[in-house]
Rosetta silent file (secondary structure, phi, psi, omega in degrees, C-alpha in Angstrom):
SEQUENCE: MTFLHSIILAAALTIGGPAPEVKSENEGLPAWLAGSWVMEDGSAWGDEVWMAPRGGVMIGMARMGFGPKLENWEVTRIQRKADGRITFFAQPYGRTASEFPVAVQSDDAIEFANPLHDYPQRIRYWRQGQLLMAEISKIDGSKAVRFNYRPVAPPVLETPPKE
SCORE:     score description
SCORE:     0.000 S_00000001
   1 L     0.000  131.420  179.901    0.000    0.000    0.000 S_00000001
   2 L   -79.313  165.747  177.662    1.390    3.365   -0.985 S_00000001
   3 H   -59.372  -42.269 -179.856    1.519    6.369    1.310 S_00000001
   4 H   -62.169  -43.499  177.083   -1.223    8.050   -0.758 S_00000001
   5 H   -61.182  -38.394  178.395   -3.481    4.994   -0.425 S_00000001
   6 H   -62.522  -42.576  179.374   -2.895    5.040    3.343 S_00000001
   7 H   -64.488  -45.449 -179.463   -3.928    8.711    3.524 S_00000001
   8 H   -62.422  -44.779  179.336   -7.060    8.093    1.411 S_00000001
   9 H   -62.699  -45.430  179.385   -8.057    5.079    3.501 S_00000001
  10 H   -59.624  -41.740  179.396   -7.506    6.949    6.760 S_00000001
  11 H   -64.620  -43.983 -178.914   -9.633    9.830    5.473 S_00000001
  12 H   -64.648  -36.193 -177.331  -12.431    7.506    4.341 S_00000001
  13 H   -80.857  -14.836 -178.190  -12.479    5.680    7.650 S_00000001
  14 H  -111.331    3.136  177.957  -12.522    8.833    9.759 S_00000001
  15 L   -55.424  132.165  179.828  -15.086   10.901    7.877 S_00000001
  16 L    88.465    1.869  176.488  -17.506   12.218   10.424 S_00000001
  17 L    77.056 -158.307 -177.195  -15.065   11.935   13.335 S_00000001
  18 L   -66.465  159.397  179.484  -15.292    9.387   16.119 S_00000001
  19 L   -59.677  136.899 -178.767  -18.102    6.866   16.227 S_00000001
  20 L   -70.747  156.338  174.606  -21.262    8.415   17.689 S_00000001
  21 L   -69.836  130.134 -174.340  -22.657    7.338   21.032 S_00000001
  22 L  -105.864  128.228  179.398  -25.348    4.754   20.254 S_00000001
  23 L   -90.457  -29.012 -179.127  -28.582    4.585   22.252 S_00000001
  24 L  -139.149  148.379 -177.738  -30.010    1.562   20.417 S_00000001
  25 L   -62.914  -22.314 -179.215  -28.375   -1.183   18.375 S_00000001
  26 L   -97.814   -5.000 -179.374  -30.538   -0.217   15.370 S_00000001
  27 L   -60.619  133.049  178.031  -29.987    3.539   15.628 S_00000001
  28 L    87.747  -13.123  175.873  -28.513    4.974   12.460 S_00000001
  29 L   -74.686  140.541 -174.163  -29.304    1.941   10.311 S_00000001
  30 L   -77.251   77.341 -178.282  -31.201    3.038    7.153 S_00000001
  31 H   -56.469  -28.178 -179.981  -34.635    1.560    7.957 S_00000001
  32 H   -65.150  -10.845  179.321  -36.030    3.439    4.904 S_00000001
  33 H   -84.200  -20.081 -175.208  -34.096    0.934    2.751 S_00000001
  34 L   -61.750  138.597  176.758  -36.138   -2.055    3.989 S_00000001
  35 E   139.232 -176.805  177.001  -38.418   -3.696    1.450 S_00000001
  36 E  -107.605  130.615 -174.122  -38.525   -5.435   -1.903 S_00000001
  37 E  -129.993  146.224  178.936  -37.350   -3.410   -4.881 S_00000001
  38 E  -138.639  146.418  172.747  -37.257   -4.056   -8.629 S_00000001
  39 E  -133.856  143.763  178.035  -35.811   -2.254  -11.629 S_00000001
  40 E  -139.317  130.853  178.776  -36.395   -2.929  -15.309 S_00000001
  41 E  -139.830   93.406 -172.790  -34.705   -1.179  -18.218 S_00000001
  42 L    65.604 -124.494  178.337  -35.581   -2.866  -21.476 S_00000001
  43 L   -88.773   -8.403  177.730  -34.396   -6.453  -21.075 S_00000001
  44 E   -80.156  140.479 -179.308  -32.130   -5.585  -18.123 S_00000001
  45 E  -144.701  160.879  176.486  -33.609   -6.289  -14.708 S_00000001
  46 E  -157.938  146.068  175.945  -32.666   -6.318  -11.049 S_00000001
  47 E  -125.061  139.426  174.929  -34.183   -7.235   -7.710 S_00000001
  48 E  -139.580  133.028 -178.513  -32.980   -6.031   -4.319 S_00000001
  49 E  -128.568  132.324  177.315  -34.476   -7.021   -0.978 S_00000001
  50 E  -127.573  129.525  173.635  -33.583   -5.562    2.437 S_00000001
  51 L   -79.605  150.477  177.943  -34.827   -6.789    5.812 S_00000001
  52 L   -64.138  156.320  178.858  -35.715   -4.149    8.410 S_00000001
  53 L   -60.443  135.708  175.216  -33.089   -3.399   11.086 S_00000001
  54 E  -160.768  131.786  178.661  -32.995   -5.925   13.900 S_00000001
  55 L    66.213   23.548  178.524  -30.185   -6.844   16.265 S_00000001
  56 L    80.127   18.641 -178.551  -27.978   -4.099   14.819 S_00000001
  57 E  -148.073  148.719  169.136  -28.009   -5.474   11.279 S_00000001
  58 E  -119.203  128.826  179.714  -29.943   -5.275    8.011 S_00000001
  59 E  -102.438  135.395  179.811  -29.627   -8.290    5.719 S_00000001
  60 E  -133.803  166.337  174.133  -29.978   -7.826    1.967 S_00000001
  61 E  -152.067  150.829 -178.732  -29.737   -9.733   -1.262 S_00000001
  62 E  -145.905  152.647  173.478  -29.663   -8.714   -4.894 S_00000001
  63 E  -147.417  148.025 -179.794  -29.674  -10.287   -8.322 S_00000001
  64 E  -138.138  150.955 -179.895  -29.385   -8.798  -11.796 S_00000001
  65 E  -159.622 -176.811  178.660  -29.854  -10.159  -15.253 S_00000001
  66 E  -138.163  122.897 -174.785  -30.664   -9.584  -18.875 S_00000001
  67 L    59.779 -133.370 -179.712  -33.677  -11.240  -20.472 S_00000001
  68 L   -83.832   -3.455 -171.208  -34.058  -14.699  -18.931 S_00000001
  69 E   -96.224  130.439  171.908  -30.395  -14.896  -17.863 S_00000001
  70 E   -77.853  125.822 -179.315  -29.077  -14.221  -14.354 S_00000001
  71 E  -102.035  -33.942  175.494  -25.827  -12.255  -14.672 S_00000001
  72 E  -160.477  162.371  177.545  -24.863  -11.717  -11.037 S_00000001
  73 E  -151.335  157.706  176.430  -26.059  -11.990   -7.464 S_00000001
  74 E  -156.299  156.519  172.698  -24.831  -11.002   -4.027 S_00000001
  75 E  -106.729  135.549 -176.809  -25.596  -11.168   -0.346 S_00000001
  76 E  -132.519  163.190  171.667  -25.236   -7.887    1.540 S_00000001
  77 E  -156.508  149.557  172.628  -25.593   -6.529    5.025 S_00000001
  78 E  -117.424  121.173 -169.137  -25.432   -3.202    6.790 S_00000001
  79 E  -137.244  143.806  171.434  -24.197   -3.735   10.306 S_00000001
  80 E   -84.002  118.676 -179.825  -23.196   -1.770   13.345 S_00000001
  81 L   -79.207  170.185 -177.277  -19.700   -2.955   14.220 S_00000001
  82 L   -56.981  -30.629  179.456  -18.413   -3.331   17.789 S_00000001
  83 L   -82.028    1.443  177.349  -16.875    0.174   17.653 S_00000001
  84 L    94.754  -10.262 -178.220  -20.327    1.636   16.836 S_00000001
  85 L   -81.049  144.842  178.575  -19.624    2.440   13.177 S_00000001
  86 E   -90.170  133.522 -175.852  -22.052    1.384   10.486 S_00000001
  87 E  -136.542  141.417  175.229  -20.520   -0.674    7.657 S_00000001
  88 E   -95.571  131.488  177.770  -21.812   -2.165    4.407 S_00000001
  89 E  -116.859  125.843  178.943  -20.623   -5.707    3.636 S_00000001
  90 E  -116.387  133.727  178.755  -20.903   -7.040    0.075 S_00000001
  91 E  -129.359   77.273  177.792  -20.471  -10.697   -0.858 S_00000001
  92 E   -62.415  134.255  179.901  -20.865  -11.088   -4.636 S_00000001
  93 L    56.168   23.934  178.862  -21.496  -14.710   -5.544 S_00000001
  94 L    75.110   12.190  179.749  -21.122  -15.586   -1.840 S_00000001
  95 L   -68.876 -179.787  176.175  -17.397  -14.750   -1.800 S_00000001
  96 L   -58.356  139.488 -175.998  -15.569  -13.289    1.190 S_00000001
  97 L   -69.652  140.416  169.921  -17.195  -10.025    2.275 S_00000001
  98 E  -102.985  140.550 -176.943  -15.712   -6.663    1.323 S_00000001
  99 E  -102.371  139.362  177.035  -16.227   -3.838    3.832 S_00000001
 100 E  -133.696   99.110  179.386  -17.366   -0.305    3.026 S_00000001
 101 E   -64.822  150.850  177.446  -17.588    1.977    6.102 S_00000001
 102 E   -62.215  135.974  179.112  -20.275    4.665    6.127 S_00000001
 103 E  -110.034  -43.545 -179.029  -18.903    7.936    4.707 S_00000001
 104 E  -142.479  142.100 -179.224  -21.962   10.208    4.599 S_00000001
 105 E  -149.496  141.682  173.303  -25.461    9.742    5.990 S_00000001
 106 E  -137.829 -171.129 -178.046  -28.710   11.709    6.223 S_00000001
 107 L   -65.138  -26.881 -177.423  -32.348   10.869    6.969 S_00000001
 108 L  -134.619   24.550  178.015  -32.964    9.475    3.471 S_00000001
 109 E  -153.783  149.859  176.781  -29.504    8.778    2.028 S_00000001
 110 E  -149.592  140.997 -179.907  -26.415    6.794    2.924 S_00000001
 111 E  -132.215  135.539  178.917  -23.021    6.447    1.257 S_00000001
 112 E  -117.961  148.059 -178.136  -20.319    3.880    1.937 S_00000001
 113 E  -145.257  141.933  172.408  -16.716    4.104    0.723 S_00000001
 114 L  -146.541   93.860 -175.857  -13.613    1.948    0.501 S_00000001
 115 L   -66.108  -13.509  179.924  -10.950    3.582   -1.709 S_00000001
 116 L   -90.944   -7.570  177.944   -8.753    0.471   -1.583 S_00000001
 117 L   -78.337  149.414 -177.800  -11.398   -1.792   -3.148 S_00000001
 118 L   -66.231  -61.368  177.389  -11.060   -2.372   -6.912 S_00000001
 119 L  -166.684  134.274   -4.611  -14.651   -1.629   -7.942 S_00000001
 120 L   -76.931  164.439  174.289  -16.921   -0.335   -6.707 S_00000001
 121 L  -108.918  -19.543  179.842  -15.211    1.974   -4.230 S_00000001
 122 E  -133.255  134.988  179.264  -18.321    3.975   -3.413 S_00000001
 123 E  -129.255  122.918 -179.263  -21.869    2.674   -2.844 S_00000001
 124 E  -124.523  140.911  171.059  -24.753    5.100   -2.416 S_00000001
 125 E  -128.591  141.730  172.808  -28.446    4.590   -1.641 S_00000001
 126 E  -155.996  156.487  177.361  -31.071    7.310   -1.391 S_00000001
 127 E   -96.554  138.952  175.011  -34.831    7.705   -1.550 S_00000001
 128 E  -130.218   91.328 -172.379  -36.443    9.855   -4.197 S_00000001
 129 L    64.780 -127.737  179.126  -40.137    9.860   -3.313 S_00000001
 130 L   -82.442  -11.194 -175.914  -41.306    6.252   -3.482 S_00000001
 131 E   -84.973  151.298  171.102  -38.262    5.191   -5.507 S_00000001
 132 E  -107.248  124.972  178.877  -35.023    3.725   -4.182 S_00000001
 133 E  -107.460  145.060  176.876  -31.971    4.990   -6.017 S_00000001
 134 E  -141.335  148.786  177.710  -28.581    3.273   -5.882 S_00000001
 135 E  -148.652  137.100  172.730  -25.242    4.077   -7.454 S_00000001
 136 E  -117.792  148.274 -178.507  -21.861    2.388   -7.493 S_00000001
 137 E  -164.814  177.045  167.503  -18.689    4.137   -8.684 S_00000001
 138 L   -72.097  167.688 -176.198  -14.998    4.731   -8.195 S_00000001
 139 L   -61.017  -30.050 -179.565  -14.179    6.936   -5.181 S_00000001
 140 L   -87.544    4.372  179.535  -14.004   10.031   -7.432 S_00000001
 141 L    91.328   -6.388  178.931  -17.455    9.325   -8.926 S_00000001
 142 L   -74.308  163.783 -179.180  -16.120    7.978  -12.233 S_00000001
 143 L    55.109   37.310 -178.292  -17.447    4.769  -13.785 S_00000001
 144 L   -72.126  138.006  172.907  -20.801    5.422  -12.103 S_00000001
 145 E  -127.364  124.918 -176.187  -23.630    2.940  -12.617 S_00000001
 146 E  -110.591  144.733  178.210  -27.064    3.976  -11.346 S_00000001
 147 E  -125.282  131.591  178.298  -30.038    1.787  -10.474 S_00000001
 148 E  -114.515  109.624 -176.737  -33.602    3.102  -10.124 S_00000001
 149 E  -104.955  144.430  171.282  -35.795    0.730   -8.118 S_00000001
 150 E  -111.723  152.815 -179.029  -39.521    0.849   -7.531 S_00000001
 151 E   -69.913  150.314  178.977  -41.183   -0.832   -4.555 S_00000001
 152 L  -120.861  131.949  175.378  -42.751   -4.250   -5.046 S_00000001
 153 L   -68.725  141.998  178.728  -45.727   -5.466   -3.092 S_00000001
 154 L   -62.749  150.481 -179.761  -44.950   -8.724   -1.294 S_00000001
 155 L   -63.974  143.473  177.100  -46.343  -11.830   -2.996 S_00000001
 156 L   -88.728  120.217 -179.793  -49.778  -12.920   -1.853 S_00000001
 157 L   -91.174  135.194  177.747  -49.586  -16.479   -0.602 S_00000001
 158 L   -68.155  135.820  175.851  -52.650  -18.657   -1.060 S_00000001
 159 L   -92.992  127.548  179.320  -54.163  -19.749    2.179 S_00000001
 160 L   -62.865  144.437  179.905  -55.127  -23.417    2.126 S_00000001
 161 L   -62.483  143.788  177.310  -58.861  -23.965    2.591 S_00000001
 162 L   -80.107  142.964 -179.617  -59.953  -24.765    6.119 S_00000001
 163 L   -93.181    0.000    0.000  -61.518  -28.137    6.611 S_00000001
C-alpha cells in the first residue's frame, strides 16, 4: 500500500469523526431501505431485498440479469460494528465479504466508501419519493452505474382452505 493509499483510507475511515454514542443497536441503520425493490430497463432487470433493522443489522440480497439470464447476485448486510460504526458488507457470488464503512449519511440517504477496493469503491443509496436509487462508482465518482428501483408489493400467498 502506498503512502497516498494510506492517507485516502484513513480519510475515508474517519469521515464524520469518532463513532457516535449509540442509544439503540438499530440507531442509524437506514430503515427506509427495507423492502422489496425491482428495476427494469428494457431487457435488463434487477431485484434487491432488504430486511428491516434488527439486532444491529440489516440483511440484503440482490440479483441482476438480462432477459431470462441471471448475470450476477450477491448477499449484503449493513451492520453496526463493535466500535459503533455502520458498515456495508458485500459478498458477490457468496465470496468473502468486502467492507465499506459509512462515509456520509442523512435521513434518506447513505453512502459507503472503501478507496482500496477495486470496484466499486463507493456505494450510495437514497430515496427519491417512493423510488429507491442506488449508485456504485470509483471513489471520485467515475465509472458510475445507477439503479432506479420501484417498490414491489410482497407476494400474496394462497391460504389453504380450512376443513
